[in-house]
C-alpha positions as CSV (number, residue, x, y, z in Angstrom):
1,M,-14.3,-20.1,1.0
2,I,-14.5,-16.7,2.4
3,K,-12.4,-14.2,-0.2
4,S,-10.2,-11.2,1.0
5,K,-11.7,-8.2,-1.1
6,I,-8.4,-6.5,-2.9
7,A,-8.4,-3.2,-4.5
8,I,-5.9,-2.5,-7.5
9,L,-4.7,0.6,-8.6
10,I,-3.6,1.2,-12.0
11,S,-1.8,4.1,-13.9
12,G,-1.5,2.8,-17.5
13,R,-2.3,-0.7,-19.3
14,G,-2.6,-2.7,-16.2
15,S,-0.9,-5.9,-17.3
16,N,-0.5,-7.1,-13.7
17,M,-3.5,-5.7,-12.7
18,G,-4.6,-8.0,-15.5
19,A,-2.7,-11.2,-14.0
20,L,-4.5,-10.2,-10.3
21,L,-8.3,-11.0,-12.4
22,Y,-7.9,-13.3,-14.4
23,A,-5.9,-15.3,-11.2
24,A,-8.5,-14.6,-8.7
25,K,-11.3,-16.5,-11.4
26,A,-9.8,-19.4,-10.0
27,E,-12.4,-21.1,-7.4
28,D,-9.4,-21.5,-4.9
29,C,-8.2,-18.1,-5.3
30,P,-8.1,-16.7,-1.5
31,Y,-8.9,-13.5,-2.8
32,E,-11.2,-11.3,-5.1
33,V,-10.8,-8.0,-6.8
34,A,-13.6,-5.7,-5.3
35,L,-11.3,-2.6,-7.4
36,V,-9.3,-1.1,-10.1
37,A,-8.7,2.5,-9.9
38,S,-6.5,4.5,-11.5
39,N,-5.2,8.5,-10.9
40,D,-5.5,8.8,-15.3
41,P,-9.8,8.6,-16.3
42,N,-7.5,7.3,-19.7
43,A,-5.5,4.6,-18.0
44,R,-6.0,1.2,-20.5
45,G,-6.0,-1.3,-17.7
46,L,-9.5,0.3,-16.8
47,A,-11.2,-0.9,-20.2
48,L,-10.1,-4.1,-19.6
49,A,-11.1,-4.5,-16.1
50,A,-14.4,-2.9,-17.1
51,A,-14.8,-5.7,-19.8
52,E,-14.7,-8.1,-17.1
53,G,-17.2,-7.1,-14.4
54,I,-14.9,-4.8,-12.3
55,P,-16.4,-1.5,-10.1
56,T,-13.6,0.6,-11.3
57,F,-12.4,4.2,-10.5
58,S,-10.9,7.5,-11.7
59,H,-9.4,10.5,-10.7
60,S,-7.2,12.5,-12.0
61,H,-4.1,14.0,-9.8
62,K,-3.3,16.8,-11.2
63,A,-4.0,20.2,-9.9
64,L,-4.9,18.6,-6.4
65,A,-2.4,18.6,-3.3
66,R,-0.7,14.8,-3.0
67,E,-2.5,14.1,0.0
68,D,-6.0,15.7,-1.6
69,H,-6.0,13.2,-4.5
70,D,-4.8,10.3,-1.2
71,Q,-7.5,10.3,0.6
72,I,-9.8,10.1,-2.5
73,M,-8.7,7.4,-3.8
74,H,-8.3,5.7,-0.3
75,D,-12.2,6.9,0.2
76,A,-13.3,4.9,-3.2
77,I,-10.8,1.7,-1.9
78,I,-13.4,1.9,1.2
79,R,-16.4,2.3,-0.3
80,S,-15.3,-0.6,-2.1
81,G,-15.0,-3.2,0.5
82,A,-11.5,-3.6,-0.1
83,E,-9.5,-5.1,3.1
84,Y,-6.4,-4.9,0.2
85,V,-4.6,-2.8,-1.6
86,A,-2.4,-3.9,-4.7
87,L,-0.1,-1.7,-6.6
88,A,0.4,-2.5,-10.1
89,G,1.9,-0.1,-11.8
90,Y,0.2,2.5,-9.8
91,M,2.7,5.6,-10.8
92,R,2.7,8.0,-7.9
93,I,4.4,7.8,-4.2
94,L,1.9,7.8,-1.9
95,S,2.4,10.1,1.1
96,D,2.5,8.6,4.8
97,A,-1.0,9.2,5.9
98,F,-2.3,6.9,2.9
99,V,0.4,4.4,3.9
100,S,-0.2,4.3,6.8
101,K,-4.3,4.3,6.3
102,W,-3.0,0.5,4.4
103,S,0.3,0.1,6.8
104,Q,0.0,-4.3,6.7
105,H,-2.5,-4.0,4.2
106,M,-1.2,-3.0,0.6
107,L,1.7,-4.8,-1.7
108,N,3.6,-3.4,-4.5
109,I,5.7,-5.3,-6.7
110,H,9.2,-3.8,-8.2
111,P,11.5,-5.1,-11.3
112,S,14.0,-5.6,-9.4
113,L,15.6,-7.7,-6.9
114,L,14.9,-5.9,-4.4
115,P,16.6,-4.4,-2.5
116,K,18.7,-3.9,-5.1
117,Y,17.6,-0.8,-8.0
118,K,14.9,0.7,-5.9
119,G,13.5,2.9,-8.4
120,L,13.2,4.2,-11.5
121,D,15.3,2.5,-14.9
122,T,16.1,-1.5,-13.4
123,Y,16.9,-3.3,-16.0
124,Q,20.0,-1.2,-17.6
125,R,21.2,-0.7,-13.9
126,A,21.5,-4.3,-13.9
127,I,23.1,-5.0,-17.2
128,D,25.0,-2.3,-16.4
129,A,26.1,-3.9,-13.5
130,G,27.0,-7.2,-14.4
131,D,24.9,-8.5,-13.0
132,S,24.6,-12.7,-13.6
133,H,20.3,-12.2,-12.8
134,A,17.4,-9.3,-12.8
135,G,13.5,-10.0,-11.0
136,C,11.4,-8.8,-9.3
137,S,10.2,-8.9,-5.9
138,V,6.8,-8.0,-4.9
139,H,6.7,-6.5,-0.8
140,L,4.9,-4.5,1.6
141,V,4.1,-1.0,1.3
142,T,6.6,1.8,3.6
143,P,6.6,5.4,3.3
144,E,10.1,4.4,2.5
145,L,10.5,3.6,-1.5
146,D,10.4,0.3,-2.4
147,D,12.1,-0.4,0.9
148,G,9.5,-2.9,2.4
149,P,9.5,-6.1,3.8
150,V,10.1,-8.8,0.8
151,L,7.1,-10.9,0.2
152,A,8.2,-13.5,-2.9
153,Q,11.0,-12.7,-5.5
154,T,11.4,-14.4,-9.0
155,E,14.9,-13.8,-11.0
156,V,14.7,-13.8,-14.0
157,A,18.6,-14.0,-15.9
158,I,20.2,-11.5,-18.1
159,L,20.9,-13.2,-21.3
160,P,24.6,-11.6,-23.3
161,D,22.7,-9.9,-25.6
162,D,19.8,-8.8,-23.4
163,D,19.0,-4.7,-23.9
164,A,16.6,-2.5,-21.1
165,E,13.7,-3.9,-23.4
166,S,14.5,-7.6,-23.7
167,L,15.2,-8.0,-20.4
168,A,11.7,-5.8,-19.0
169,S,9.7,-8.2,-21.2
170,R,10.8,-11.8,-19.8
171,T,10.8,-9.3,-16.4
172,L,7.1,-8.6,-17.1
173,I,6.5,-12.7,-17.5
174,A,7.7,-13.4,-14.0
175,E,5.4,-10.6,-12.5
176,H,2.7,-11.9,-13.5
177,Q,2.6,-15.4,-12.5
178,L,4.7,-14.1,-8.7
179,Y,1.9,-11.3,-7.9
180,P,-0.9,-13.4,-8.2
181,S,1.0,-16.1,-5.7
182,A,2.2,-14.5,-3.0
183,L,-1.3,-12.0,-2.8
184,A,-2.4,-15.2,-2.3
185,K,-0.2,-15.9,-0.1
186,Y,-0.5,-12.7,1.8
187,V,-4.0,-13.0,2.7
188,T,-4.1,-16.5,3.9
189,R,-1.5,-15.6,6.0
190,E,-3.3,-15.9,9.2
191,A,-4.7,-19.9,8.5
192,Q,-1.0,-20.8,8.4
193,P,0.7,-22.5,11.8
194,E,3.7,-20.8,11.2
195,W,2.4,-17.6,10.9
196,I,-0.1,-17.9,13.6
197,L,2.8,-19.6,15.9
198,D,5.2,-16.6,15.4
199,Q,2.6,-13.7,16.4
200,V,1.4,-16.1,19.5
201,R,5.5,-16.0,20.7
202,Q,6.1,-12.5,20.3
203,R,3.0,-11.6,22.6
204,A,3.9,-14.4,25.2
205,L,7.9,-13.7,25.5
206,A,6.8,-9.8,25.5
207,L,5.0,-10.4,28.9
208,S,7.8,-10.2,32.3
209,E,9.9,-13.2,33.3
210,T,8.9,-15.1,30.5
211,H,10.0,-18.2,28.6
212,E,8.9,-21.4,25.7
213,R,9.5,-24.6,26.5
214,L,8.1,-27.4,25.1
215,S,5.4,-29.0,26.4
216,F,4.0,-32.4,24.7
217,G,6.1,-31.9,21.7
218,S,3.6,-28.3,21.9
219,P,5.0,-24.6,22.7
220,G,4.3,-23.5,26.1
221,W,5.1,-20.0,28.1
222,R,5.8,-20.2,31.2
223,V,6.6,-17.5,33.3
224,G,9.4,-17.7,36.0
225,S,12.6,-19.5,36.4
226,E,13.5,-22.5,33.8
227,K,13.5,-24.4,37.5
228,T,10.3,-23.2,39.3
229,G,8.4,-21.4,36.4
230,K,4.6,-21.9,35.4
231,Y,2.8,-22.5,32.1
232,F,0.3,-19.6,31.3
233,A,0.1,-20.7,27.9
234,Y,0.9,-23.8,25.4
235,F,0.5,-23.5,21.4
236,T,-2.0,-26.2,20.0
237,Q,-1.8,-27.2,16.5
238,R,-4.4,-30.1,16.3
239,L,-3.1,-31.6,19.5
240,H,-4.3,-34.8,20.7
241,G,-6.4,-34.3,17.9
242,E,-8.2,-31.5,18.3
243,A,-9.0,-30.1,14.2
244,S,-8.6,-26.7,15.5
245,I,-5.3,-24.6,15.7
246,G,-5.3,-23.4,19.1
247,L,-4.2,-20.9,22.5
248,L,-4.6,-22.3,25.5
249,V,-5.4,-20.8,28.7
250,K,-5.9,-20.5,32.0
251,T,-9.6,-19.6,33.2
252,S,-10.6,-18.4,37.0
253,G,-12.6,-22.0,36.7
254,L,-15.2,-24.5,35.8
255,D,-17.8,-22.2,35.6
256,E,-15.7,-18.8,33.7
257,Q,-15.0,-21.7,31.2
258,A,-18.6,-22.5,30.7
259,A,-19.4,-19.5,30.6
260,L,-17.3,-18.7,27.5
261,L,-18.2,-22.0,26.1
262,D,-21.6,-20.8,26.0
263,A,-21.2,-17.4,24.4
264,D,-18.9,-17.7,21.5
265,P,-18.8,-21.0,20.9
266,D,-16.8,-20.9,17.6
267,L,-14.6,-18.8,19.3
268,Y,-13.7,-21.2,22.4
269,Y,-13.4,-24.8,23.1
270,A,-12.7,-27.4,25.9
271,P,-9.2,-28.3,25.0
272,K,-9.3,-32.6,25.8
273,F,-5.9,-32.5,27.9
274,Y,-6.5,-29.2,29.8
275,G,-10.7,-29.0,29.9
276,K,-11.3,-30.3,33.0
277,S,-8.6,-28.6,34.3
278,G,-10.1,-25.2,34.1
279,W,-8.4,-24.2,31.2
280,I,-10.2,-22.7,27.6
281,A,-8.6,-23.3,23.8
282,I,-9.4,-19.6,21.6
283,R,-9.2,-20.5,18.1
284,L,-7.1,-19.4,15.8
285,D,-6.8,-20.5,12.2
286,T,-10.0,-18.5,11.2
287,G,-7.9,-15.7,9.3
288,R,-10.2,-13.3,11.7
289,T,-8.3,-13.0,14.9
290,D,-8.0,-10.5,17.2
291,W,-4.9,-10.3,18.4
292,G,-5.3,-7.4,21.1
293,H,-8.4,-10.0,22.6
294,I,-5.6,-12.6,22.7
295,S,-2.7,-10.0,24.1
296,D,-5.5,-9.4,26.8
297,W,-6.2,-13.5,27.2
298,L,-1.8,-13.8,27.5
299,A,-1.6,-11.2,30.0
300,K,-4.5,-12.1,32.1
301,S,-3.6,-15.8,31.9
302,W,0.2,-14.7,32.8
303,R,-1.1,-13.4,36.1
304,M,-2.8,-16.3,37.1
305,V,0.0,-18.2,37.5
306,A,2.8,-15.2,37.8
307,P,5.0,-15.2,41.3
308,K,3.2,-12.3,43.6
309,K,7.0,-10.2,43.7
310,L,5.4,-9.7,40.0
311,T,2.0,-9.1,40.0
312,R,2.4,-6.5,43.3
313,M,5.0,-4.5,41.0
314,M,2.5,-4.6,38.6
315,D,-0.8,-3.2,40.9
316,I,1.6,-0.9,41.8
317,A,2.5,0.6,38.5
318,D,-1.2,0.6,37.7
319,E,-2.0,2.7,40.7
320,F,0.0,6.1,39.2
């Protein structure tokens, strides 16, 4: 198993960092911790990470502009080889530039059931509101505070005699369970059929005058009218006994198909049902899909079957 590399940012004791670190020790965990970094050189979690053999880095944010400190942290993360960032009690508001660099690759855990109670004092706010449950949320980080898409949540019942401290202690247990599982699921999303299909669907339907229709039980995309449209792509999930999840697109013919198979047999394969017609299958379940490459193939295949009126219009537009 190729494991994704994670950098964890902390500011204090790092209890969620510890939960992620110990979950990563399991053989079947899809991620490994490449770095634990902090804006506080005295953060207690750094000592734990070092004792567990994890590389650490720290640099105080004091007397530095926010953007300058974020760049220092970014550079350390890059040097570690990390592909994802997990915020675990990192008590810094991040600059837009830093968030942009790690867009879709940075997660945070927040002690409320988002979108409720963004920011601080979440436990007391839930108690004061008379809520039956508090909880925690794992979400993607965006420039807006605690506003990114929620990936997973766990509810925690509020007991009649709870105060903020007692509620926080139970919520922390939930956090330690939720964060590792949500992170593991997220870093493996590119191997999950539903996520892969959604990525293909978005790109296929973005092309002009396209619609989706099932073909032999699998999604396919056609260009043209519902009555006369022609297929330019199919999604295959182990269709006709094949072992892979893939995208079927048209080539110019058997010569191009053969050249692709020879050039990159790990990426391309000849689909059993459509291969003799010159279609090619592109593997999508490697976890390293180049989605720009997929978009290009969809557009190329679309042009091969699109009505001439559409391709003429595109050719005229391209001239300008």
